[in-house]
C-alpha positions as CSV (number, residue, x, y, z in Angstrom):
1,M,-99.0,-18.3,3.0
2,P,-95.8,-16.4,3.8
3,R,-95.5,-13.4,1.6
4,K,-91.9,-13.5,0.6
5,A,-89.8,-13.9,-2.5
6,T,-86.3,-14.2,-3.7
7,V,-85.2,-13.0,-7.1
8,S,-81.8,-13.4,-8.8
9,R,-80.7,-11.5,-11.9
10,K,-77.3,-11.8,-13.7
11,T,-76.3,-9.8,-16.7
12,K,-72.9,-8.7,-18.2
13,E,-73.3,-5.6,-16.1
14,T,-74.7,-6.7,-12.7
15,T,-75.2,-9.7,-10.4
16,I,-78.1,-9.3,-7.9
17,K,-79.8,-11.6,-5.4
18,L,-82.6,-10.1,-3.4
19,S,-85.0,-11.5,-0.9
20,V,-88.0,-9.6,0.6
21,N,-90.5,-10.6,3.3
22,L,-93.5,-8.3,3.3
23,E,-94.5,-9.5,6.8
24,G,-91.1,-8.9,8.3
25,K,-89.8,-7.0,11.3
26,G,-87.4,-4.6,9.6
27,D,-84.4,-6.9,9.6
28,F,-81.9,-6.3,6.8
29,Q,-78.7,-7.5,5.3
30,V,-77.6,-5.3,2.5
31,N,-74.4,-5.2,0.5
32,T,-74.6,-3.5,-2.9
33,T,-71.0,-2.3,-2.8
34,V,-72.3,1.2,-2.8
35,P,-72.6,2.4,0.8
36,F,-75.1,5.1,0.2
37,V,-77.5,2.7,-1.6
38,D,-77.0,0.2,1.3
39,H,-78.0,3.0,3.6
40,M,-81.2,3.8,1.6
41,F,-82.2,0.1,1.4
42,S,-81.6,-0.3,5.2
43,L,-83.9,2.7,5.9
44,M,-86.6,1.3,3.6
45,S,-86.5,-2.0,5.4
46,K,-86.4,-0.7,9.0
47,H,-89.1,1.9,8.6
48,G,-91.3,-0.3,6.4
49,H,-90.9,-3.3,8.7
50,L,-89.9,-5.3,5.6
51,D,-87.2,-7.9,5.8
52,L,-84.6,-7.4,3.1
53,N,-81.5,-9.4,2.1
54,V,-79.7,-7.8,-0.8
55,Q,-76.4,-9.0,-2.3
56,A,-75.4,-7.1,-5.4
57,K,-72.4,-6.0,-7.5
58,G,-72.0,-4.3,-10.8
59,D,-69.7,-2.3,-13.1
60,T,-69.7,0.7,-10.9
61,D,-66.2,1.5,-12.2
62,V,-68.0,2.4,-15.4
63,D,-71.2,4.0,-14.0
64,Y,-73.6,3.6,-11.1
65,H,-76.6,3.6,-13.4
66,H,-76.6,-0.1,-14.3
67,L,-76.5,-1.4,-10.7
68,I,-79.0,1.1,-9.2
69,E,-81.6,0.7,-12.0
70,D,-81.2,-3.1,-11.9
71,L,-81.8,-3.1,-8.2
72,G,-85.1,-1.3,-8.9
73,I,-86.0,-4.0,-11.4
74,V,-85.2,-6.9,-9.0
75,L,-86.9,-5.3,-6.0
76,G,-90.0,-4.7,-8.1
77,E,-90.1,-8.2,-9.3
78,A,-89.7,-9.6,-5.8
79,I,-92.5,-7.4,-4.4
80,K,-94.8,-8.6,-7.2
81,I,-94.1,-12.3,-6.5
82,A,-94.4,-11.8,-2.7
83,L,-97.8,-10.2,-3.2
84,G,-99.1,-13.3,-4.9
85,E,-102.8,-13.0,-5.8
86,K,-103.1,-9.8,-3.7
87,L,-106.0,-11.3,-1.7
88,R,-107.4,-9.0,1.0
89,I,-104.6,-6.5,0.7
90,R,-105.3,-2.8,1.5
91,R,-103.9,-2.0,-2.0
92,Y,-103.3,1.7,-1.2
93,G,-100.6,3.1,1.0
94,E,-99.3,6.5,1.7
95,A,-96.7,8.2,3.9
96,M,-95.7,11.8,4.5
97,T,-92.2,11.6,6.0
98,P,-90.1,14.3,7.4
99,M,-86.3,14.3,7.6
100,D,-85.1,17.5,9.4
101,E,-85.8,20.3,6.9
102,T,-87.2,17.9,4.3
103,L,-90.8,16.6,3.8
104,A,-91.6,13.9,1.2
105,Q,-94.8,12.2,0.2
106,V,-95.0,8.7,-1.2
107,V,-98.3,7.2,-2.4
108,I,-98.7,3.7,-3.7
109,D,-101.5,1.8,-5.5
110,L,-100.8,-1.9,-6.0
111,S,-103.0,-1.8,-9.1
112,G,-101.0,-4.1,-11.4
113,R,-100.6,-1.1,-13.7
114,P,-97.1,0.5,-13.5
115,Y,-97.0,4.3,-13.5
116,L,-94.5,6.6,-11.9
117,V,-95.0,10.3,-11.0
118,Y,-91.7,11.6,-9.6
119,K,-91.9,15.2,-8.7
120,V,-88.6,15.6,-7.0
121,K,-86.5,18.7,-7.7
122,F,-83.1,18.8,-5.9
123,P,-81.7,22.2,-4.9
124,E,-79.2,23.8,-7.1
125,G,-75.7,22.4,-6.5
126,S,-77.1,19.1,-5.2
127,S,-76.7,17.0,-8.4
128,Q,-74.6,14.3,-6.7
129,I,-74.2,12.5,-3.4
130,Q,-70.5,11.6,-3.2
131,N,-70.1,10.8,-6.9
132,I,-73.6,9.3,-7.5
133,P,-75.9,11.4,-9.7
134,V,-79.2,11.9,-7.8
135,S,-81.0,11.7,-11.2
136,I,-80.4,7.9,-11.1
137,F,-83.0,7.5,-8.3
138,N,-85.7,8.5,-10.7
139,D,-84.7,5.6,-12.9
140,F,-84.6,3.3,-9.8
141,F,-88.1,4.1,-8.9
142,R,-89.3,3.8,-12.5
143,A,-87.8,0.4,-12.8
144,L,-89.3,-0.6,-9.4
145,S,-92.8,0.6,-10.5
146,N,-92.5,-1.3,-13.7
147,G,-91.3,-4.5,-12.1
148,A,-93.9,-4.5,-9.3
149,G,-96.8,-3.3,-11.5
150,M,-97.2,-0.4,-9.1
151,N,-98.7,3.0,-9.4
152,L,-96.2,5.1,-7.5
153,H,-96.3,8.8,-6.8
154,I,-93.3,10.5,-5.1
155,N,-93.7,14.2,-4.4
156,L,-91.0,16.3,-2.6
157,Q,-92.8,19.0,-0.7
158,Y,-89.6,20.8,0.2
159,G,-86.0,20.0,1.2
160,R,-82.5,21.5,1.1
161,D,-80.1,18.6,1.5
162,A,-80.0,15.9,-1.1
163,H,-79.2,13.1,1.4
164,H,-82.2,14.1,3.5
165,I,-84.4,14.3,0.5
166,L,-83.6,10.7,-0.6
167,E,-83.7,9.5,3.0
168,A,-87.3,10.8,3.4
169,I,-88.3,9.2,0.1
170,F,-86.9,5.8,0.9
171,K,-88.3,5.7,4.4
172,G,-91.6,6.9,3.0
173,F,-91.6,4.2,0.3
174,G,-91.1,1.5,2.9
175,R,-93.9,2.8,5.1
176,A,-96.3,3.2,2.2
177,L,-95.5,-0.3,0.8
178,R,-96.1,-1.8,4.2
179,M,-99.5,-0.1,4.4
180,A,-100.5,-1.0,0.9
181,S,-99.5,-4.7,1.2
182,E,-101.0,-5.3,4.6
183,V,-103.9,-7.8,4.8
184,H,-107.1,-5.9,5.7
185,P,-108.9,-7.5,8.6
186,H,-112.2,-6.9,6.9
187,G,-111.0,-7.6,3.4
188,K,-112.5,-10.1,1.0
189,G,-111.0,-11.4,-2.2
190,V,-109.1,-8.9,-4.4
191,P,-109.6,-5.2,-3.7
192,S,-111.0,-4.4,-7.1
193,T,-114.5,-4.3,-8.6
194,K,-113.0,-5.9,-11.7
195,G,-112.1,-9.0,-9.6
196,T,-108.4,-8.8,-10.5
197,L,-105.4,-6.7,-10.0
């Protein structure tokens, strides 16, 4: 069965349609109306070998929070659907990803139990990229973790540039997700002694 999903979400604040293919080649078409977010999603897709199609818009004239958090919700839901019954998946994935002076670690457990550990401290004076508060990305990954039912740990080892920090995290997330969602060649059933995830 192809492991892909499409999720649409429309509220008074945002309109989002997102498709993901967990067995893709890293092809992407992303238009969120926020160029930096487009860049991050494109990196996630390319380095995680995940096909992504994202068309989204929101009330960014008010704030970026609604759109970016809702993108996390929708991406999480799409990942959960695409995983199906999680038969024979590796379940765990990790990536240590450098970006110039930055090193970020992302670890995933597709456990069905959402939990986020986000230990990312941006350097002083790096509270925004363009006019996007970097704190929003904590909310993005929390929404993603909740939507996917994913145990997600993101740890910044070190970094100086806010753009590089988020780039390493998004690349690492794509790589860790690809590893965790892969079908294990020796796997059997669901990877849990409980018999369910």
